[in-house]
Backbone as JSON Lines, residues from 0, in Angstrom:
{"i":0,"aa":"M","n":[167.05,-191.61,112.24],"ca":[166.63,-192.12,111.02],"c":[166.67,-193.71,111.32]}
{"i":1,"aa":"T","n":[165.44,-194.48,110.63],"ca":[165.43,-195.97,111.53],"c":[165.78,-196.59,110.03]}
{"i":2,"aa":"S","n":[165.57,-196.44,108.89],"ca":[165.7,-196.84,107.67],"c":[166.96,-198.11,107.69]}
{"i":3,"aa":"E","n":[166.87,-199.13,107.22],"ca":[168.24,-199.99,107.03],"c":[169.11,-199.3,106.37]}
{"i":4,"aa":"N","n":[168.71,-198.21,105.48],"ca":[169.69,-197.51,104.07],"c":[170.29,-196.41,104.95]}
{"i":5,"aa":"A","n":[169.83,-196.09,106.14],"ca":[170.2,-194.58,106.55],"c":[171.83,-194.88,107.41]}
{"i":6,"aa":"P","n":[172.43,-193.45,107.25],"ca":[173.85,-193.51,107.98],"c":[173.53,-194.16,109.52]}
{"i":7,"aa":"V","n":[174.5,-194.83,110.07],"ca":[174.45,-195.63,111.08],"c":[175.61,-194.59,112.1]}
{"i":8,"aa":"N","n":[175.0,-194.65,113.38],"ca":[176.06,-193.7,114.25],"c":[177.07,-194.77,114.52]}
{"i":9,"aa":"D","n":[178.3,-194.44,114.45],"ca":[179.47,-195.69,115.39],"c":[179.63,-195.08,116.45]}
{"i":10,"aa":"D","n":[179.05,-195.3,117.41],"ca":[178.89,-194.93,118.7],"c":[180.67,-194.84,119.31]}
{"i":11,"aa":"H","n":[181.4,-196.01,119.01],"ca":[182.75,-196.03,119.17],"c":[183.52,-195.0,118.76]}
{"i":12,"aa":"A","n":[183.31,-194.38,117.54],"ca":[184.15,-193.33,116.97],"c":[183.65,-191.98,116.55]}
{"i":13,"aa":"G","n":[182.01,-192.04,117.15],"ca":[181.58,-190.7,117.3],"c":[180.99,-190.07,116.04]}
{"i":14,"aa":"R","n":[181.16,-191.03,114.79],"ca":[180.85,-190.77,113.37],"c":[179.84,-191.27,112.84]}
{"i":15,"aa":"W","n":[179.37,-190.74,111.78],"ca":[178.5,-191.33,110.84],"c":[179.15,-192.25,110.01]}
{"i":16,"aa":"Q","n":[178.71,-193.21,109.58],"ca":[179.18,-194.17,108.61],"c":[178.05,-193.96,107.29]}
{"i":17,"aa":"M","n":[178.54,-193.87,106.32],"ca":[178.04,-193.59,104.89],"c":[177.75,-194.86,104.21]}
{"i":18,"aa":"E","n":[176.5,-195.18,103.7],"ca":[176.11,-195.88,102.73],"c":[177.1,-195.72,101.56]}
{"i":19,"aa":"R","n":[177.31,-197.09,100.89],"ca":[178.23,-197.03,99.75],"c":[177.28,-197.61,98.46]}
{"i":20,"aa":"L","n":[176.91,-196.97,97.36],"ca":[176.58,-197.83,96.32],"c":[177.68,-197.78,95.27]}
{"i":21,"aa":"W","n":[178.03,-199.27,95.15],"ca":[178.89,-199.47,94.35],"c":[178.98,-199.52,92.67]}
{"i":22,"aa":"A","n":[179.69,-198.5,92.02],"ca":[179.16,-198.55,90.71],"c":[180.23,-198.31,89.71]}
{"i":23,"aa":"P","n":[181.35,-199.73,89.77],"ca":[182.56,-199.77,89.04],"c":[182.37,-199.27,87.55]}
{"i":24,"aa":"W","n":[181.41,-199.45,86.86],"ca":[181.44,-198.89,85.55],"c":[181.57,-197.62,85.29]}
{"i":25,"aa":"R","n":[181.54,-196.89,86.29],"ca":[181.7,-195.26,86.4],"c":[183.47,-195.0,85.82]}
{"i":26,"aa":"I","n":[184.34,-195.94,86.09],"ca":[185.58,-195.79,86.03],"c":[185.95,-195.14,84.79]}
{"i":27,"aa":"E","n":[185.4,-195.99,83.66],"ca":[185.39,-195.94,82.44],"c":[185.23,-194.41,82.09]}
{"i":28,"aa":"Y","n":[184.18,-193.53,82.46],"ca":[184.03,-192.16,82.31],"c":[185.12,-191.17,82.89]}
{"i":29,"aa":"I","n":[185.73,-191.77,84.28],"ca":[186.38,-190.87,85.02],"c":[187.79,-191.07,84.27]}
{"i":30,"aa":"R","n":[188.36,-192.03,83.79],"ca":[189.49,-192.19,83.22],"c":[189.77,-192.1,81.65]}
{"i":31,"aa":"Q","n":[188.46,-191.44,81.33],"ca":[188.37,-191.46,79.74],"c":[189.27,-190.14,79.46]}
{"i":32,"aa":"V","n":[190.09,-190.07,78.13],"ca":[190.6,-189.13,77.72],"c":[189.75,-187.78,77.08]}
{"i":33,"aa":"R","n":[189.87,-186.67,77.63],"ca":[188.98,-185.9,76.9],"c":[189.42,-185.47,75.57]}
{"i":34,"aa":"D","n":[188.73,-185.48,74.69],"ca":[189.25,-185.1,73.23],"c":[188.86,-183.8,73.37]}
{"i":35,"aa":"L","n":[189.56,-182.96,72.58],"ca":[189.05,-181.69,72.22],"c":[188.2,-181.46,71.13]}
{"i":36,"aa":"D","n":[188.2,-182.72,69.98],"ca":[187.22,-182.78,69.12],"c":[185.93,-182.77,69.52]}
{"i":37,"aa":"C","n":[185.05,-182.57,68.78],"ca":[183.38,-182.62,69.13],"c":[183.09,-183.75,68.96]}
{"i":38,"aa":"V","n":[182.55,-184.71,70.07],"ca":[182.11,-186.25,70.06],"c":[180.77,-186.51,69.01]}
{"i":39,"aa":"L","n":[180.14,-185.58,68.89],"ca":[178.99,-185.46,67.99],"c":[179.57,-185.65,66.41]}
{"i":40,"aa":"C","n":[180.94,-185.02,66.11],"ca":[181.3,-185.04,64.95],"c":[181.99,-186.28,64.74]}
{"i":41,"aa":"T","n":[182.97,-186.65,65.76],"ca":[183.53,-187.85,65.56],"c":[183.18,-189.04,65.85]}
{"i":42,"aa":"A","n":[181.82,-189.35,66.4],"ca":[181.16,-190.47,66.61],"c":[180.65,-191.33,65.16]}
{"i":43,"aa":"P","n":[180.31,-190.57,64.32],"ca":[179.93,-191.2,62.96],"c":[181.11,-191.6,62.26]}
{"i":44,"aa":"E","n":[182.45,-191.06,62.86],"ca":[183.28,-191.41,61.72],"c":[184.37,-192.58,62.2]}
{"i":45,"aa":"R","n":[184.07,-192.95,63.22],"ca":[184.69,-194.01,64.04],"c":[184.67,-195.2,63.08]}
{"i":46,"aa":"G","n":[183.38,-195.75,62.45],"ca":[183.61,-196.94,61.82],"c":[182.87,-198.21,62.24]}
{"i":47,"aa":"D","n":[182.84,-198.16,63.45],"ca":[182.19,-199.12,64.26],"c":[180.94,-198.48,65.11]}
{"i":48,"aa":"D","n":[180.03,-198.53,64.25],"ca":[178.75,-197.65,65.12],"c":[178.02,-198.12,66.34]}
{"i":49,"aa":"E","n":[178.56,-199.73,66.47],"ca":[177.87,-200.2,67.55],"c":[178.81,-199.82,68.96]}
{"i":50,"aa":"K","n":[179.99,-199.56,68.77],"ca":[180.93,-199.24,69.93],"c":[180.86,-197.28,69.82]}
{"i":51,"aa":"A","n":[180.32,-197.09,68.79],"ca":[180.28,-195.6,69.07],"c":[179.15,-195.26,69.15]}
{"i":52,"aa":"L","n":[177.81,-196.0,69.56],"ca":[176.46,-196.47,69.8],"c":[175.9,-195.36,68.83]}
{"i":53,"aa":"V","n":[176.19,-195.49,67.36],"ca":[175.34,-194.95,66.25],"c":[174.18,-195.93,66.17]}
{"i":54,"aa":"L","n":[173.17,-195.61,66.33],"ca":[171.91,-196.47,66.09],"c":[171.58,-196.38,64.16]}
{"i":55,"aa":"H","n":[171.18,-195.43,63.84],"ca":[170.91,-194.94,62.33],"c":[171.2,-193.94,61.88]}
{"i":56,"aa":"R","n":[171.72,-193.94,60.6],"ca":[172.15,-192.84,59.75],"c":[171.19,-192.29,58.84]}
{"i":57,"aa":"G","n":[171.22,-191.4,58.53],"ca":[170.59,-190.61,57.22],"c":[171.42,-189.94,56.13]}
{"i":58,"aa":"T","n":[170.9,-189.19,55.63],"ca":[171.69,-188.34,54.61],"c":[172.25,-187.04,55.49]}
{"i":59,"aa":"W","n":[171.61,-186.27,56.44],"ca":[172.12,-185.03,57.07],"c":[172.07,-185.39,58.42]}
{"i":60,"aa":"N","n":[171.28,-186.27,59.2],"ca":[171.41,-186.53,60.6],"c":[171.67,-188.06,60.77]}
{"i":61,"aa":"Y","n":[171.95,-188.26,62.19],"ca":[172.1,-189.5,62.77],"c":[171.45,-189.54,64.03]}
{"i":62,"aa":"I","n":[170.99,-190.86,64.4],"ca":[170.61,-191.14,65.58],"c":[171.74,-191.81,66.36]}
{"i":63,"aa":"I","n":[171.77,-191.22,67.37],"ca":[172.76,-192.08,68.49],"c":[172.48,-192.03,69.97]}
{"i":64,"aa":"M","n":[173.08,-193.18,70.86],"ca":[172.54,-193.31,72.09],"c":[173.28,-192.53,72.86]}
{"i":65,"aa":"N","n":[172.87,-191.91,74.08],"ca":[173.7,-191.1,74.77],"c":[174.56,-192.03,75.82]}
{"i":66,"aa":"R","n":[175.79,-191.85,75.72],"ca":[176.99,-192.57,76.64],"c":[176.58,-192.54,78.39]}
{"i":67,"aa":"Y","n":[176.25,-191.35,78.42],"ca":[175.66,-190.72,79.88],"c":[174.34,-190.43,80.16]}
{"i":68,"aa":"P","n":[173.19,-191.41,79.86],"ca":[172.16,-191.64,79.7],"c":[171.44,-191.14,80.98]}
{"i":69,"aa":"Y","n":[170.01,-190.44,80.97],"ca":[169.31,-189.9,82.07],"c":[168.34,-191.06,82.15]}
{"i":70,"aa":"S","n":[168.34,-192.12,81.2],"ca":[167.45,-193.16,81.35],"c":[167.64,-193.96,80.32]}
{"i":71,"aa":"P","n":[167.56,-195.32,80.9],"ca":[167.99,-196.53,79.73],"c":[167.24,-196.06,78.13]}
{"i":72,"aa":"G","n":[167.74,-195.89,77.27],"ca":[167.38,-195.68,76.02],"c":[167.55,-194.18,75.43]}
{"i":73,"aa":"H","n":[168.36,-193.49,76.49],"ca":[168.27,-192.04,76.13],"c":[169.13,-191.82,74.55]}
{"i":74,"aa":"L","n":[168.47,-191.39,73.65],"ca":[168.74,-191.11,72.43],"c":[168.97,-189.65,72.12]}
{"i":75,"aa":"M","n":[169.74,-189.43,71.15],"ca":[169.89,-188.16,70.51],"c":[169.9,-187.87,69.23]}
{"i":76,"aa":"V","n":[169.52,-187.24,68.23],"ca":[169.34,-186.77,67.07],"c":[170.1,-185.51,66.39]}
{"i":77,"aa":"A","n":[171.41,-185.91,66.13],"ca":[172.24,-184.92,65.77],"c":[172.46,-184.92,63.95]}
{"i":78,"aa":"P","n":[172.96,-183.5,63.71],"ca":[173.49,-183.41,62.4],"c":[174.67,-183.81,62.26]}
{"i":79,"aa":"Y","n":[175.16,-184.23,61.14],"ca":[176.45,-184.62,61.08],"c":[177.18,-183.2,60.74]}
{"i":80,"aa":"R","n":[176.58,-182.21,60.34],"ca":[177.17,-180.96,60.27],"c":[177.5,-180.51,61.61]}
{"i":81,"aa":"H","n":[178.44,-179.8,61.99],"ca":[178.81,-179.18,63.18],"c":[178.41,-177.75,63.25]}
{"i":82,"aa":"T","n":[177.24,-177.45,63.75],"ca":[176.54,-176.35,63.96],"c":[176.12,-176.08,65.56]}
{"i":83,"aa":"A","n":[175.68,-175.17,65.84],"ca":[174.82,-174.74,67.22],"c":[173.7,-174.0,67.02]}
{"i":84,"aa":"D","n":[173.47,-173.56,65.78],"ca":[172.78,-172.53,65.46],"c":[171.41,-173.08,64.51]}
{"i":85,"aa":"L","n":[170.14,-173.19,65.43],"ca":[169.06,-174.02,64.54],"c":[168.43,-172.89,63.3]}
{"i":86,"aa":"D","n":[168.93,-172.07,63.27],"ca":[169.1,-171.1,61.89],"c":[169.75,-171.84,60.98]}
{"i":87,"aa":"D","n":[170.88,-172.53,61.27],"ca":[171.95,-172.63,60.22],"c":[171.22,-174.08,59.5]}
{"i":88,"aa":"F","n":[170.22,-174.5,59.86],"ca":[169.69,-175.84,59.45],"c":[168.91,-175.56,57.96]}
{"i":89,"aa":"T","n":[169.05,-176.57,56.96],"ca":[168.62,-176.4,55.53],"c":[167.27,-176.99,55.98]}
{"i":90,"aa":"D","n":[166.28,-176.66,54.95],"ca":[164.8,-177.56,55.03],"c":[165.17,-179.04,55.01]}
{"i":91,"aa":"E","n":[165.91,-179.25,54.35],"ca":[166.28,-181.19,54.29],"c":[166.79,-181.7,55.84]}
{"i":92,"aa":"E","n":[167.83,-180.57,56.01],"ca":[168.68,-180.94,57.47],"c":[167.24,-181.22,58.52]}
{"i":93,"aa":"S","n":[166.02,-180.05,58.45],"ca":[165.36,-179.8,59.74],"c":[164.22,-181.07,59.44]}
{"i":94,"aa":"L","n":[163.79,-181.42,58.11],"ca":[162.69,-182.31,57.64],"c":[163.47,-183.9,58.16]}
{"i":95,"aa":"E","n":[164.56,-184.28,57.88],"ca":[165.17,-185.6,58.25],"c":[165.35,-185.44,59.91]}
{"i":96,"aa":"H","n":[165.85,-184.34,60.64],"ca":[166.03,-184.27,62.02],"c":[164.65,-184.74,62.64]}
{"i":97,"aa":"L","n":[163.66,-183.89,62.0],"ca":[162.07,-184.37,62.96],"c":[161.78,-185.75,62.54]}
{"i":98,"aa":"E","n":[162.04,-186.17,61.19],"ca":[161.79,-187.77,61.08],"c":[162.72,-188.59,61.78]}
{"i":99,"aa":"F","n":[163.83,-188.39,62.24],"ca":[164.43,-189.03,62.83],"c":[163.99,-189.14,64.73]}
{"i":100,"aa":"I","n":[163.22,-187.97,65.07],"ca":[163.13,-187.79,66.47],"c":[161.61,-188.76,66.59]}
{"i":101,"aa":"R","n":[161.08,-188.79,65.35],"ca":[159.7,-189.59,65.45],"c":[160.08,-191.21,65.36]}
{"i":102,"aa":"L","n":[161.05,-191.13,64.48],"ca":[161.47,-192.65,64.44],"c":[162.03,-193.12,65.63]}
{"i":103,"aa":"A","n":[162.9,-192.56,66.54],"ca":[163.62,-192.77,67.68],"c":[162.36,-192.84,68.74]}
{"i":104,"aa":"T","n":[161.37,-192.3,68.57],"ca":[160.36,-192.57,69.73],"c":[159.58,-193.92,69.26]}
{"i":105,"aa":"R","n":[159.43,-193.97,68.01],"ca":[158.68,-195.38,67.57],"c":[159.93,-196.54,67.95]}
{"i":106,"aa":"L","n":[160.86,-196.34,67.97],"ca":[162.17,-197.77,68.22],"c":[161.9,-197.76,69.65]}
{"i":107,"aa":"L","n":[161.81,-196.77,70.39],"ca":[161.74,-196.89,72.05],"c":[160.68,-197.3,72.49]}
{"i":108,"aa":"K","n":[159.58,-196.98,71.87],"ca":[157.87,-197.77,72.04],"c":[158.23,-199.37,71.53]}
{"i":109,"aa":"D","n":[158.85,-199.78,70.61],"ca":[158.74,-201.37,70.32],"c":[159.74,-201.92,71.06]}
{"i":110,"aa":"A","n":[161.08,-201.25,71.38],"ca":[162.09,-201.94,72.17],"c":[161.72,-202.07,73.76]}
{"i":111,"aa":"S","n":[161.13,-201.12,73.99],"ca":[160.99,-201.08,75.81],"c":[159.75,-200.52,76.69]}
{"i":112,"aa":"G","n":[158.75,-199.94,75.33],"ca":[157.57,-199.46,75.77],"c":[157.46,-198.4,77.11]}
{"i":113,"aa":"P","n":[158.0,-197.23,76.97],"ca":[157.99,-196.28,77.85],"c":[156.61,-195.8,77.96]}
{"i":114,"aa":"A","n":[156.29,-195.15,79.0],"ca":[154.96,-194.36,79.22],"c":[155.07,-193.18,78.37]}
{"i":115,"aa":"G","n":[155.92,-192.22,78.31],"ca":[155.88,-191.16,78.0],"c":[157.69,-191.03,77.32]}
{"i":116,"aa":"F","n":[157.87,-189.57,76.95],"ca":[159.27,-189.28,76.32],"c":[159.01,-187.65,76.88]}
{"i":117,"aa":"N","n":[160.39,-187.19,77.44],"ca":[161.04,-185.94,77.43],"c":[161.66,-185.91,75.95]}
{"i":118,"aa":"I","n":[161.36,-184.75,75.06],"ca":[162.16,-184.73,73.72],"c":[162.45,-182.78,73.97]}
{"i":119,"aa":"G","n":[163.67,-182.53,73.57],"ca":[163.9,-181.37,73.61],"c":[165.68,-181.13,73.02]}
{"i":120,"aa":"L","n":[165.81,-179.62,73.01],"ca":[166.96,-179.42,72.55],"c":[167.22,-178.34,73.93]}
{"i":121,"aa":"N","n":[168.99,-178.21,73.87],"ca":[169.38,-177.32,74.85],"c":[170.16,-176.26,74.02]}
{"i":122,"aa":"L","n":[169.73,-175.3,73.94],"ca":[170.77,-174.41,73.1],"c":[171.49,-173.49,73.84]}
{"i":123,"aa":"G","n":[172.82,-173.59,73.85],"ca":[173.44,-172.83,74.54],"c":[173.73,-173.53,75.91]}
{"i":124,"aa":"R","n":[175.18,-173.44,76.63],"ca":[175.63,-173.75,77.73],"c":[174.5,-173.28,78.89]}
{"i":125,"aa":"I","n":[174.37,-172.06,78.54],"ca":[173.42,-171.61,79.96],"c":[171.94,-172.3,80.18]}
{"i":126,"aa":"A","n":[171.77,-172.93,78.88],"ca":[170.29,-173.61,78.52],"c":[170.23,-175.16,79.0]}
{"i":127,"aa":"G","n":[171.72,-175.37,79.33],"ca":[171.76,-176.68,79.9],"c":[172.59,-177.79,78.86]}
{"i":128,"aa":"A","n":[173.22,-177.32,77.88],"ca":[173.9,-178.07,76.73],"c":[175.08,-178.54,77.35]}
{"i":129,"aa":"G","n":[175.11,-179.69,77.51],"ca":[176.61,-180.12,77.84],"c":[177.81,-180.23,76.49]}
{"i":130,"aa":"L","n":[176.9,-180.25,75.5],"ca":[177.68,-179.99,73.79],"c":[177.08,-178.86,73.35]}
{"i":131,"aa":"D","n":[177.38,-177.96,73.84],"ca":[177.07,-176.57,73.49],"c":[177.34,-176.19,71.82]}
{"i":132,"aa":"Q","n":[178.13,-176.65,71.14],"ca":[178.81,-176.23,70.16],"c":[178.31,-177.21,68.89]}
{"i":133,"aa":"H","n":[177.58,-178.33,69.22],"ca":[176.9,-179.35,68.18],"c":[175.55,-179.2,68.46]}
{"i":134,"aa":"L","n":[174.76,-178.88,67.7],"ca":[172.97,-179.14,68.17],"c":[172.55,-180.42,67.99]}
{"i":135,"aa":"H","n":[171.75,-180.83,68.94],"ca":[171.12,-182.22,69.1],"c":[170.02,-182.24,69.93]}
{"i":136,"aa":"T","n":[169.07,-183.14,69.51],"ca":[167.82,-183.31,70.19],"c":[167.91,-184.72,71.03]}
{"i":137,"aa":"H","n":[167.34,-184.35,72.26],"ca":[167.34,-185.62,73.2],"c":[166.11,-186.11,73.02]}
{"i":138,"aa":"I","n":[165.74,-187.46,73.32],"ca":[164.82,-188.32,73.03],"c":[165.06,-189.21,74.74]}
{"i":139,"aa":"V","n":[164.37,-189.06,75.61],"ca":[164.43,-189.25,76.91],"c":[163.33,-190.27,77.2]}
{"i":140,"aa":"P","n":[163.42,-191.64,77.21],"ca":[162.29,-192.6,77.53],"c":[161.6,-192.46,78.89]}
{"i":141,"aa":"R","n":[160.69,-192.42,79.46],"ca":[159.97,-192.22,80.6],"c":[159.26,-193.33,80.94]}
{"i":142,"aa":"W","n":[159.16,-193.71,82.42],"ca":[158.39,-194.81,82.94],"c":[157.99,-194.27,84.12]}
{"i":143,"aa":"Q","n":[156.79,-194.78,84.52],"ca":[156.13,-194.66,85.62],"c":[157.21,-194.98,87.02]}
{"i":144,"aa":"G","n":[157.37,-194.08,88.13],"ca":[158.47,-194.52,89.07],"c":[159.46,-194.11,88.53]}
{"i":145,"aa":"D","n":[159.78,-194.07,87.43],"ca":[161.51,-193.79,87.11],"c":[162.46,-192.83,87.52]}
{"i":146,"aa":"A","n":[161.81,-191.76,88.09],"ca":[162.41,-190.93,88.57],"c":[161.56,-190.9,90.56]}
{"i":147,"aa":"N","n":[162.99,-190.78,91.31],"ca":[162.76,-191.46,92.5],"c":[163.6,-190.73,93.1]}
{"i":148,"aa":"F","n":[164.06,-190.94,94.4],"ca":[164.85,-190.0,95.66],"c":[166.46,-190.12,95.19]}
{"i":149,"aa":"M","n":[166.9,-190.96,94.46],"ca":[168.1,-191.2,93.86],"c":[169.02,-190.05,93.41]}
{"i":150,"aa":"P","n":[168.25,-189.71,92.45],"ca":[169.4,-188.47,91.94],"c":[168.98,-186.97,92.6]}
{"i":151,"aa":"V","n":[168.01,-187.04,93.48],"ca":[167.75,-185.85,94.22],"c":[168.64,-185.85,95.57]}
{"i":152,"aa":"I","n":[168.38,-187.05,96.23],"ca":[169.01,-187.03,97.5],"c":[170.51,-187.76,97.41]}
{"i":153,"aa":"G","n":[170.53,-188.65,96.56],"ca":[171.86,-189.86,96.54],"c":[172.7,-189.14,95.31]}
{"i":154,"aa":"Q","n":[172.28,-188.0,94.49],"ca":[173.21,-187.6,93.33],"c":[173.49,-188.82,92.66]}
{"i":155,"aa":"T","n":[172.8,-189.76,92.28],"ca":[172.78,-191.28,91.89],"c":[171.65,-191.29,90.91]}
{"i":156,"aa":"R","n":[172.05,-191.81,89.59],"ca":[170.97,-192.33,88.57],"c":[170.99,-193.54,88.54]}
{"i":157,"aa":"V","n":[170.06,-194.42,88.66],"ca":[169.69,-195.75,88.59],"c":[169.47,-196.5,87.47]}
{"i":158,"aa":"M","n":[170.24,-197.22,86.53],"ca":[170.04,-197.6,85.11],"c":[169.31,-198.98,85.33]}
{"i":159,"aa":"S","n":[168.4,-199.24,84.67],"ca":[168.0,-200.35,85.1],"c":[168.27,-201.55,83.62]}
{"i":160,"aa":"D","n":[169.25,-201.27,82.59],"ca":[169.62,-201.68,81.44],"c":[170.79,-201.22,80.93]}
{"i":161,"aa":"S","n":[171.72,-202.32,80.62],"ca":[173.28,-201.58,80.08],"c":[172.95,-200.74,78.63]}
{"i":162,"aa":"L","n":[174.19,-200.33,78.11],"ca":[173.89,-199.49,76.92],"c":[173.99,-200.6,76.0]}
{"i":163,"aa":"L","n":[174.71,-201.55,76.07],"ca":[174.77,-202.26,74.85],"c":[173.48,-203.4,74.83]}
{"i":164,"aa":"S","n":[172.99,-203.39,75.93],"ca":[171.96,-204.61,75.69],"c":[170.89,-203.61,75.2]}
{"i":165,"aa":"M","n":[170.67,-202.22,75.58],"ca":[169.54,-201.65,75.21],"c":[169.75,-201.18,73.58]}
{"i":166,"aa":"Y","n":[171.07,-200.79,73.25],"ca":[171.47,-200.72,71.62],"c":[170.92,-202.07,70.53]}
{"i":167,"aa":"A","n":[171.21,-203.36,71.5],"ca":[170.81,-204.4,70.6],"c":[169.2,-204.48,70.44]}
{"i":168,"aa":"K","n":[168.66,-204.12,71.32],"ca":[167.46,-204.29,71.25],"c":[166.67,-202.89,70.62]}
{"i":169,"aa":"L","n":[167.41,-201.93,70.39],"ca":[166.99,-200.6,69.49],"c":[167.16,-200.97,68.08]}
{"i":170,"aa":"K","n":[168.53,-201.68,68.1],"ca":[168.99,-201.99,66.63],"c":[168.08,-203.28,66.26]}
{"i":171,"aa":"K","n":[167.54,-204.21,66.84],"ca":[166.76,-205.32,66.42],"c":[165.17,-204.66,66.09]}
{"i":172,"aa":"A","n":[164.71,-203.67,66.85],"ca":[163.6,-202.92,66.5],"c":[163.71,-202.01,65.22]}
{"i":173,"aa":"L","n":[164.71,-201.64,65.14],"ca":[165.01,-200.63,63.67],"c":[164.81,-201.64,62.59]}
{"i":174,"aa":"D","n":[166.02,-202.91,62.74],"ca":[165.74,-203.7,61.7],"c":[164.67,-204.34,61.02]}
{"i":175,"aa":"E","n":[163.48,-204.32,62.15],"ca":[162.28,-204.75,61.76],"c":[161.55,-203.59,61.31]}
{"i":176,"aa":"R","n":[161.9,-202.69,61.57],"ca":[160.83,-201.65,60.7],"c":[161.21,-201.48,59.22]}
{"i":177,"aa":"L","n":[162.5,-201.27,59.29],"ca":[163.14,-201.17,58.05],"c":[162.73,-202.31,56.8]}
{"i":178,"aa":"A","n":[162.37,-203.59,57.47],"ca":[162.08,-204.72,56.87],"c":[160.85,-204.91,56.53]}
{"i":179,"aa":"E","n":[160.13,-203.93,57.13],"ca":[158.46,-203.77,56.78],"c":[158.23,-202.71,55.74]}
{"i":180,"aa":"S","n":[159.41,-201.58,55.67],"ca":[159.1,-200.73,54.4],"c":[159.41,-200.82,53.27]}
């Protein structure tokens, strides 16, 4: 390999030297005390929406930023009620849930102009749900070229914007939309 970023053969030791990607913000995740409580149940109860990353509240559902996003602005719509079963949704919960998915895509378009979205539910752990006991819908903004070799080869996601910066942009977009209506 001749790339500047390729591992370098250390002729003196006969070993390969590994390149390092410093990510000191990950220590917050590593040291985090793991609650046995459902994060999607406790987040809206914290009282500080910005700290909890709760962006918008409705009667039955709320919009929250994903603390460990796939891309900047990765949002989730979750019901307040703790349920993992889509069949448990009332008509009111279902309608508001869909309305909030639509609102989330509008806010992301206003705040950061993605080229597209991945939107979906992972129902059950086997389907990829990390929080499999509390139903939620992911809204993942996508841009041309945002998926590269880093997640596949380097097991690393590169975030181009911080959580708090993106939260501020989305909150501003939300306030502007609410002022218009």
